[in-house]
PAMI-752565 format. One record per residue: residue number from 1; residue in one letter; x, y, z of N, C-alpha, C in turn. Coordinates in nm, 3 decimals. Each point is the difference from the previous one (the first is absolute). Example, Ala and Ser with C-alpha at 12.3 -4.5 7.8 and 13.67 -1.06 7.14 Angstrom:
<recs>
n/res/n_xx/n_yy/n_zz/ca_xx/ca_yy/ca_zz/c_xx/c_yy/c_zz
1/A/1.319/-0.569/0.780/-0.089/0.119/0.000/0.090/0.120/0.000 $
2/S/-0.035/0.105/-0.072/0.082/0.119/0.006/-0.077/0.109/0.073 $
</recs>
This chain:
<recs>
n/res/n_xx/n_yy/n_zz/ca_xx/ca_yy/ca_zz/c_xx/c_yy/c_zz
1/M/-0.758/2.475/-0.432/0.089/-0.069/0.021/-0.009/-0.149/0.075 $
2/V/-0.062/0.073/0.117/-0.045/-0.126/0.078/-0.096/-0.084/-0.005 $
3/I/-0.110/0.024/-0.077/-0.080/-0.058/-0.072/0.055/-0.081/-0.099 $
4/K/0.114/0.018/-0.099/0.066/-0.093/-0.087/0.084/-0.106/0.083 $
5/I/0.051/0.021/0.129/0.054/-0.064/0.058/-0.096/-0.120/0.067 $
6/L/-0.091/0.081/0.056/-0.115/-0.136/0.066/-0.056/-0.092/-0.092 $
7/H/-0.041/0.062/-0.120/-0.029/-0.050/-0.114/0.076/-0.107/-0.046 $
8/V/0.133/-0.034/-0.016/0.083/-0.045/-0.037/0.014/-0.114/0.117 $
9/V/0.018/0.031/0.105/0.040/-0.076/0.145/-0.125/-0.123/-0.014 $
10/L/-0.158/0.070/-0.005/-0.101/-0.108/-0.013/-0.002/-0.065/-0.109 $
11/L/0.049/0.042/-0.139/0.020/-0.123/-0.094/0.101/-0.066/-0.003 $
12/A/0.120/0.039/0.055/0.104/-0.116/0.021/-0.051/-0.069/0.104 $
13/S/-0.067/0.015/0.119/-0.073/-0.133/0.077/-0.039/-0.093/-0.070 $
14/V/-0.068/0.020/-0.094/-0.099/-0.097/-0.107/0.080/-0.058/-0.100 $
15/K/0.028/0.071/-0.091/0.078/-0.031/-0.146/0.136/0.053/0.052 $
16/Y/0.091/-0.085/-0.038/0.138/0.073/0.054/0.079/0.043/-0.114 $
17/F/-0.010/-0.126/-0.110/0.084/0.010/-0.117/0.002/0.154/-0.108 $
18/F/-0.113/0.066/-0.008/-0.034/0.125/-0.085/-0.013/0.103/0.078 $
19/T/0.043/0.003/0.123/-0.011/0.093/0.068/0.130/0.122/-0.012 $
20/L/0.122/-0.071/0.032/0.106/0.110/-0.038/0.031/0.058/-0.149 $
21/P/-0.047/-0.098/-0.086/-0.018/0.094/-0.140/-0.103/0.130/-0.021 $
22/Y/-0.126/-0.079/0.081/-0.102/0.105/0.009/0.022/0.135/0.099 $
23/A/0.057/-0.029/0.096/0.068/0.134/0.071/0.110/0.075/-0.073 $
24/M/0.050/-0.049/-0.079/0.081/0.111/-0.047/-0.067/0.047/-0.132 $
25/I/-0.104/-0.086/-0.039/-0.078/0.074/-0.099/-0.063/0.119/0.029 $
26/I/-0.056/-0.007/0.131/-0.091/0.110/0.036/0.088/0.132/0.080 $
27/G/0.111/-0.019/-0.042/0.063/0.133/0.088/0.086/0.000/0.117 $
28/L/0.021/-0.153/0.025/0.073/0.033/0.152/0.140/-0.021/-0.010 $
29/E/0.081/0.070/0.094/0.161/-0.011/-0.006/0.018/-0.124/0.046 $
30/Y/0.105/-0.077/-0.040/0.060/-0.122/-0.027/0.015/-0.054/0.141 $
31/K/0.045/0.087/0.095/0.010/-0.065/0.159/-0.137/-0.020/0.074 $
32/H/-0.124/0.131/-0.075/-0.111/-0.069/0.099/-0.064/-0.103/-0.079 $
33/A/0.020/0.026/-0.123/-0.050/-0.136/-0.047/0.022/-0.167/0.044 $
34/V/0.134/-0.016/0.018/0.058/-0.107/0.050/-0.037/0.000/0.169 $
35/L/0.023/0.120/0.080/-0.062/-0.067/0.103/-0.138/0.000/0.016 $
36/A/-0.138/0.061/-0.087/-0.100/-0.047/-0.007/-0.026/-0.129/-0.031 $
37/V/0.054/-0.013/-0.081/-0.016/-0.150/-0.074/0.037/-0.122/0.146 $
38/L/0.092/0.030/0.044/0.068/-0.096/0.124/-0.105/-0.003/0.084 $
39/V/-0.004/0.152/0.067/-0.112/-0.007/0.130/-0.146/-0.057/-0.039 $
40/G/-0.068/0.003/-0.126/-0.101/-0.058/-0.043/0.002/-0.166/-0.018 $
41/G/0.117/-0.018/-0.042/0.036/-0.143/-0.033/-0.014/-0.072/0.100 $
42/I/0.078/0.036/0.142/0.025/-0.079/0.133/-0.124/0.049/0.087 $
43/G/-0.063/0.116/-0.006/-0.100/0.021/0.084/-0.133/-0.092/-0.076 $
44/G/-0.022/0.004/-0.106/-0.119/-0.106/-0.073/0.020/-0.124/0.048 $
45/F/0.126/-0.071/-0.001/0.043/-0.144/0.020/-0.024/-0.022/0.122 $
46/L/0.021/0.087/0.115/0.002/-0.023/0.158/-0.166/0.002/0.007 $
47/F/-0.068/0.102/-0.047/-0.119/0.040/0.020/-0.049/-0.129/-0.038 $
48/F/-0.029/-0.052/-0.099/-0.071/-0.123/-0.110/0.065/-0.121/0.074 $
49/Y/0.120/-0.031/0.052/0.046/-0.123/0.039/-0.049/-0.023/0.162 $
50/Y/-0.028/0.135/0.063/-0.021/-0.029/0.124/-0.173/0.014/0.057 $
51/L/-0.074/0.032/-0.153/-0.116/0.038/0.013/-0.063/-0.125/-0.039 $
52/S/0.057/-0.130/-0.103/-0.045/-0.103/-0.074/-0.021/-0.115/0.119 $
53/K/0.092/-0.021/0.082/-0.042/-0.105/0.091/-0.164/0.016/0.097 $
54/P/0.018/0.148/0.021/-0.144/-0.006/0.105/-0.146/-0.015/-0.114 $
55/L/0.075/0.050/-0.086/-0.166/0.001/-0.094/0.019/-0.136/-0.053 $
56/I/0.077/-0.083/-0.043/-0.074/-0.119/-0.006/-0.035/-0.088/0.100 $
57/R/0.024/0.019/0.122/-0.039/-0.049/0.108/-0.129/0.039/0.059 $
58/G/-0.037/0.163/-0.004/-0.103/0.026/0.012/-0.137/-0.010/-0.137 $
59/I/0.035/-0.031/-0.114/-0.057/-0.075/-0.085/-0.018/-0.166/0.013 $
60/D/0.051/-0.072/0.026/0.010/-0.083/0.008/-0.113/-0.076/0.126 $
61/F/0.027/0.093/0.109/-0.059/-0.011/0.138/-0.180/0.052/-0.025 $
62/S/-0.014/0.070/-0.044/-0.145/0.101/-0.034/-0.079/-0.050/-0.145 $
63/W/0.102/-0.080/-0.067/-0.097/-0.003/-0.145/-0.130/-0.092/0.055 $
64/P/0.017/-0.096/0.064/-0.144/-0.092/0.034/-0.095/0.075/0.037 $
65/Y/0.008/0.083/0.088/-0.088/0.109/0.068/-0.023/0.115/-0.129 $
66/L/0.088/0.007/-0.057/-0.024/0.113/-0.133/-0.095/-0.046/-0.088 $
67/C/-0.002/-0.141/-0.039/-0.110/-0.090/-0.077/-0.114/-0.003/0.043 $
68/R/-0.013/-0.017/0.136/-0.121/-0.019/0.078/-0.094/0.151/0.000 $
69/L/0.068/0.112/-0.026/-0.066/0.133/0.013/-0.014/0.025/-0.181 $
70/V/-0.011/-0.036/-0.084/0.007/0.010/-0.137/-0.121/-0.011/-0.020 $
71/P/-0.114/0.045/-0.045/-0.132/-0.032/-0.037/-0.007/-0.152/-0.104 $
72/H/-0.104/-0.052/0.015/0.003/-0.146/-0.065/0.034/0.006/-0.169 $
73/F/-0.071/0.120/-0.080/-0.024/0.015/-0.105/0.157/0.030/-0.061 $
74/I/0.091/0.047/0.071/0.129/0.012/-0.013/0.070/-0.122/-0.011 $
75/R/-0.025/-0.067/0.138/0.079/-0.137/0.017/-0.036/-0.109/-0.103 $
76/V/-0.113/-0.012/-0.021/0.002/-0.072/-0.150/0.038/0.021/-0.136 $
77/R/0.036/0.143/0.001/0.016/0.016/-0.151/0.192/0.045/0.036 $
78/Y/0.034/0.010/0.083/0.162/-0.054/0.040/-0.001/-0.107/0.092 $
79/K/-0.035/-0.092/-0.015/-0.003/-0.111/0.081/0.155/-0.060/0.018 $
80/G/0.098/-0.026/-0.071/0.116/-0.013/0.012/0.090/0.072/0.083 $
81/Y/-0.029/0.121/0.048/0.073/0.078/0.088/-0.028/-0.056/0.135 $
82/C/-0.139/-0.039/0.060/-0.017/-0.017/0.124/0.009/-0.176/0.008 $
83/E/0.002/-0.047/-0.090/-0.019/-0.194/0.008/0.140/0.005/0.018 $
84/R/0.093/0.042/-0.066/0.155/0.008/-0.015/0.053/-0.017/0.176 $
85/V/-0.033/0.049/0.093/0.046/0.001/0.112/-0.079/-0.109/0.023 $
86/Q/-0.088/-0.049/0.007/-0.077/-0.123/0.055/0.039/-0.119/-0.032 $
87/T/0.028/0.012/-0.141/0.033/-0.151/-0.093/0.143/-0.005/-0.024 $
88/K/0.023/-0.113/-0.070/0.140/-0.001/-0.040/0.029/0.094/-0.130 $
89/K/0.135/0.021/-0.019/0.044/0.111/-0.087/-0.043/-0.010/-0.115 $
90/L/-0.024/0.097/-0.113/-0.024/-0.010/-0.112/0.128/0.002/-0.077 $
91/P/0.014/-0.099/-0.123/0.103/0.005/-0.073/0.093/0.149/-0.044 $
92/K/0.101/0.011/-0.017/0.075/0.139/0.007/-0.005/0.018/-0.143 $
93/I/-0.063/0.110/-0.045/0.001/0.076/-0.127/0.082/0.050/-0.044 $
94/F/0.146/-0.001/-0.074/0.081/0.079/-0.031/0.023/0.070/-0.112 $
95/S/0.036/0.126/0.044/-0.001/0.119/-0.104/0.151/0.026/-0.011 $
96/R/0.008/0.081/-0.112/0.142/0.039/-0.032/0.112/0.080/0.127 $
97/K/-0.078/0.044/0.071/0.065/0.079/0.135/0.008/-0.094/0.087 $
98/S/-0.084/-0.096/0.029/-0.024/-0.128/0.113/0.134/-0.078/-0.039 $
99/R/0.020/-0.062/-0.119/0.106/-0.048/-0.106/0.142/0.037/0.064 $
100/L/0.008/0.091/-0.053/0.136/0.101/0.035/0.039/0.013/0.145 $
101/I/-0.123/0.042/0.098/0.048/0.000/0.137/0.048/-0.162/0.054 $
102/S/-0.099/-0.102/-0.038/0.034/-0.121/0.028/0.157/-0.051/-0.059 $
103/R/-0.007/0.062/-0.100/0.148/-0.055/-0.109/0.145/0.074/0.074 $
104/I/-0.043/0.102/0.052/0.112/0.069/0.075/0.024/-0.048/0.137 $
105/K/-0.076/-0.057/0.047/-0.024/-0.054/0.165/0.041/-0.137/0.005 $
106/T/-0.012/-0.091/-0.122/0.070/-0.141/0.013/0.114/0.028/-0.056 $
107/T/0.023/0.071/-0.091/0.128/-0.010/-0.086/0.117/0.084/0.116 $
108/Y/-0.041/0.110/0.024/0.103/0.093/0.063/-0.001/-0.020/0.123 $
109/G/-0.134/0.020/0.051/-0.032/-0.027/0.190/0.013/0.162/0.084 $
110/L/0.059/-0.013/0.055/-0.026/0.141/0.072/0.103/0.109/-0.056 $
111/W/0.058/-0.069/-0.101/0.092/0.146/-0.066/-0.018/0.039/-0.119 $
112/G/-0.096/-0.085/-0.037/-0.085/0.015/-0.122/-0.096/0.106/0.044 $
113/I/-0.087/-0.001/0.119/-0.108/0.108/-0.022/0.081/0.104/0.069 $
114/V/0.114/-0.021/0.070/0.032/0.141/0.057/0.116/0.082/-0.143 $
115/V/0.014/-0.073/-0.071/0.064/0.099/-0.150/-0.122/0.038/-0.077 $
116/A/-0.057/-0.094/-0.022/-0.100/0.021/-0.103/-0.067/0.126/0.036 $
117/T/-0.046/0.011/0.160/-0.114/0.072/0.042/0.025/0.141/-0.024 $
118/P/0.102/0.075/-0.002/0.003/0.144/-0.084/0.002/0.014/-0.136 $
119/L/0.034/-0.092/-0.056/-0.031/-0.005/-0.140/-0.113/-0.078/-0.065 $
120/F/-0.007/-0.108/0.026/-0.107/-0.033/-0.103/-0.172/-0.002/0.121 $
121/L/0.042/-0.023/0.092/-0.161/-0.016/0.130/0.021/0.127/0.039 $
122/T/-0.078/0.007/0.031/-0.080/0.145/0.102/0.066/-0.044/0.161 $
123/I/-0.013/0.133/0.034/0.070/-0.014/0.185/-0.085/-0.072/0.048 $
124/P/-0.123/0.035/-0.011/-0.116/-0.057/0.101/-0.027/-0.159/-0.028 $
125/L/0.035/-0.035/-0.091/0.005/-0.123/-0.037/0.126/-0.037/0.035 $
126/G/0.071/0.022/-0.023/0.133/-0.093/0.053/-0.014/0.031/0.149 $
127/A/-0.024/0.083/0.034/-0.002/0.003/0.163/-0.056/-0.088/0.070 $
128/F/-0.167/-0.057/-0.099/-0.092/-0.062/0.051/0.074/-0.164/-0.016 $
129/L/0.053/-0.013/-0.094/0.035/-0.136/-0.062/0.136/-0.045/0.137 $
130/L/0.059/0.113/0.012/0.121/0.002/0.088/-0.067/-0.080/0.171 $
131/N/-0.131/0.092/0.030/-0.018/-0.034/0.118/-0.050/-0.160/0.011 $
132/K/-0.071/0.011/-0.099/-0.091/-0.128/-0.082/0.096/-0.125/0.025 $
133/Y/0.082/-0.011/-0.031/0.086/-0.119/-0.035/0.156/-0.018/0.070 $
134/Y/0.048/0.148/0.032/0.178/0.005/0.062/-0.053/0.064/0.107 $
135/S/-0.074/0.009/0.124/-0.027/0.110/0.053/0.113/-0.093/0.177 $
136/R/0.023/-0.117/-0.031/0.052/-0.066/0.145/0.128/0.054/-0.045 $
137/R/0.065/-0.001/-0.102/0.135/0.004/-0.073/0.073/0.143/0.083 $
138/K/0.133/0.029/0.026/0.021/0.094/0.146/0.036/0.154/-0.084 $
139/H/0.047/-0.003/-0.100/0.060/0.147/-0.066/-0.101/0.014/-0.158 $
140/V/-0.127/-0.035/-0.006/-0.067/0.000/-0.086/-0.035/0.172/-0.068 $
141/V/0.002/0.080/0.141/-0.055/0.131/-0.035/0.126/0.023/-0.029 $
142/F/0.127/0.003/0.072/0.136/0.069/-0.041/0.051/-0.017/-0.166 $
143/Y/-0.035/-0.112/-0.038/0.017/-0.061/-0.152/-0.083/0.093/-0.071 $
144/M/-0.126/-0.013/0.044/-0.124/0.123/-0.103/0.078/0.112/0.001 $
145/I/0.042/0.079/0.104/0.040/0.123/-0.003/0.117/0.043/-0.071 $
146/L/0.140/-0.117/0.012/0.081/-0.019/-0.069/-0.017/0.004/-0.168 $
147/S/-0.147/-0.079/-0.043/-0.006/0.018/-0.139/-0.060/0.116/-0.027 $
148/I/-0.081/0.067/0.068/-0.064/0.110/-0.037/0.127/0.104/-0.023 $
149/I/0.118/0.019/0.085/0.059/0.087/-0.019/0.106/-0.030/-0.137 $
150/G/0.046/-0.145/-0.013/0.047/-0.051/-0.099/-0.060/0.054/-0.119 $
151/W/-0.143/0.003/-0.036/-0.056/0.015/-0.113/0.019/0.140/-0.021 $
152/A/0.005/0.106/0.111/-0.009/0.115/-0.007/0.151/0.043/-0.048 $
153/A/0.083/-0.039/0.043/0.141/-0.010/-0.045/0.002/0.035/-0.165 $
154/I/-0.064/-0.153/-0.023/0.033/-0.037/-0.121/-0.068/0.083/-0.109 $
155/L/-0.126/0.032/0.031/-0.097/0.138/-0.044/0.056/0.125/-0.068 $
156/S/0.038/0.026/0.157/0.086/0.153/0.005/0.110/-0.010/-0.098 $
157/G/0.051/-0.098/0.021/0.143/-0.021/-0.094/-0.020/-0.009/-0.125 $
158/I/-0.083/-0.053/-0.081/-0.069/0.050/-0.110/-0.056/0.129/-0.028 $
159/I/-0.053/0.012/0.066/-0.089/0.166/-0.021/0.148/0.105/0.005 $
160/Y/0.101/-0.011/0.076/0.114/0.064/0.036/0.084/0.013/-0.140 $
161/L/0.008/-0.121/-0.077/0.063/-0.033/-0.112/-0.055/0.059/-0.109 $
162/F/-0.176/-0.008/-0.005/-0.026/0.039/-0.118/-0.157/0.092/0.016 $
163/P/0.106/0.128/0.057/-0.134/0.105/0.046/-0.096/0.049/-0.082 $
164/N/0.077/-0.025/-0.157/-0.109/0.081/-0.114/-0.105/-0.067/-0.001 $
165/V/0.007/-0.121/0.042/-0.087/-0.121/-0.061/-0.156/0.062/0.097 $
166/F/0.025/0.050/0.132/-0.102/-0.048/0.090/-0.036/0.176/0.029 $
167/L/0.046/0.079/-0.042/-0.008/0.154/-0.016/-0.055/0.059/-0.101 $
</recs>
């Protein structure tokens, strides 16, 4: 039982939307499943939110030094990675996911990222985007925690109303 709860907590810290139905399918009790999903979602967001800023700063600071340590034949093969820091930026290549992220950011802003993170995006990606674009806002962490709690309430309400679907 403890292993199942730990597994649900770790899964909720990364991909939040599918975790509550998964917890019900593997046989956790309703209250344990909801509590594990909440702890995993909030804990995962806080972990990735506060980890992303020092990680970004550290990579930006140490990237030129790391490029000097790479052997020459690797630098020649992957020349864009080391030259990008020293020269102008390359034009952005948009994938389907990056278009979705930029559309959510430009159209809906902070609230779009807060609402879409537990549902469409992953918790680490939402924490990274909030830290990168909206870290100077005052109550960003509080809004995201409210979003995680709100989506847990909605998902648990759906599971409570339709229990035979997930059992």
